[in-house]
N, C-alpha and C positions, 0 to 999 in steps of 0.2 A: 483783887476784885473789889469794887466800891460797894458801899451800902446801897440798898434800894435799886439794885439792878439784877433782874433775873436773867441768867445765862443758860442756854440750851446747847448741849453738845450731843450730836447724833453719832452713834457707833453702829453702823449698819451691819458690820461683820458679826457683832454680838447681839443684834436686834434689840438695841438699848438706846435710851435717851437719858442723859445725866442733866439734871436741872439743879443749879446752885443759886442761892440767894442769901445775902447777909441782912440780918435784922438788927436794929439798934435797940436791943432789949436782952436781958439775961435769959439763959437757957430755960430756967424754971418758968418764966412767963411765956416764952415762945412755945414750949412744950404744952402748957395749959391751953393755949389758943388752938393748937393742932389736935388736941385729944379730948376736949370737952364740948359737948353738943351746943351748949349755950353760947360758947365762943365761936365755934365753927359756923354756926348759923349767921353770925355777924359778918363773916368775911369770905367764906368759901366760894360763893357764886360771883361771877363777874357782873357788874352793874349793867343793865337795870334788873338783872335777875336777882333772886333772893334764895338762899339755901334754907330748906325747911326739913328738919330732922323728924322722922316718924319714930325711930327708935335707935338707941345706941347702947351697945354693950362693949365698952372698950376694955377687952381682956383677950388673952390668947383663946381663940375659938369663938370669939364674939363677933358681932356684925353691926355695922352702921348702915341704916336704911334711910335715905334722904332723897329729896327732889330739889331740882333747880326750877323755881317757879318764875315764869316770865311776866312781864307787865300786863299781858292780856289774859293771864291765868293759866297759860299752858304749863305743863309739868313734865320734866324729864327726870325720870327716876334712876337712881344708882345705888349700889351697895358696895361696901368694903368688908371683906371677910378677914379679920385680923389673925395673923399667924404667930408672930413673935413680938413680944413687947419687953424692952429693957427700959424701965422708967427713967425719964429724963435724958435718954441717950438715943434710942432707936426703936422703930417698929416696922414691921413688914405686913403687907396685906395684899389680897387679890381684889381688884376693883373691876366692876362691870356695870353696864347699863342693865336695867331690869324693869319689871312692871311695878305697880304700886304695892304689891304684896311681897316683893323681893325675888320673884321668879325671873331667872336670867332670860335676856332677849338675845337675838342673834344679829341685830343690825350694826353692832359695834363690837370689836374684840375686847377680851379681858386683858388687863395689864397687871403685872406684878410690881408693887411699890416697895421700895426699901428706903425709908426716910431716916436720916441721921442728923442729930443735933450736936453741933460742935461749939463749945464755949470759946470765945475769943475776947481779947482785951476790951474791944468796943462793942460787943454784942454777941450774936449767935450766927453761925454759918449753918444753914440747913441744906443738906444735899438730898435730892430725891432721884433715885435710880429707878427708871421705868423699863421693864423688860417685857418683850412680846414674843409670841410663838413664831412670828415670821416678820420679814422686812415689810411685806404688804400690810400686815396689821399695824405696824408702826406708822407707815405712811398714811394709812386710813385715819388713824387718830389725829395725826398732825393736820391732815386735810380738813378734819372736822372743826379746826380752830382751837385745838388744845393749847398751843403755845400762847396765843393771844388771851385765851380765857384764864389760864393759870397765871400768866403775868399780871393780868388785871386783878385777880384774886389776891396775889401777893401785895399789890398796891393797896388793896382794901385792908390787909393785915397791917401794913406799915402805918396806915392812918389810925387804926385802933391802938397799936402799941405806942404811938406818940401821945395818947391821951393820959 
């Protein structure tokens, strides 16, 4: 798999999507950009949106509350509830759309994220396994533009890592 190419593999039987992306940077740097709010806010949202962190407690049991703010000021709130963190290697969380106070909403399903950072000779392979409660939930998130948005965010991260 080449650098700078986000690949999506659907596994409908297991209600899962596997996303893989190679980044031209060491694990320590890629990990920092995925786990620190000042860095996440620079790349997480696909342009022209901007990620805005309200609060982040990156620890097991902690939560990241953020919004994606559009060019007209519209805000789409989300939260990640961290479950497992193995520094520099892997973290898991439950992700959901929410209101500005972190209260869960029902217009989109929750997804379980399992993000792994694998060192390679020329950089870091990041695998993101997204698991859903049903095939319909998986399809809904994909229909909402998740593939395009996450790919664009990865491109933002490539740009930052190249600096």
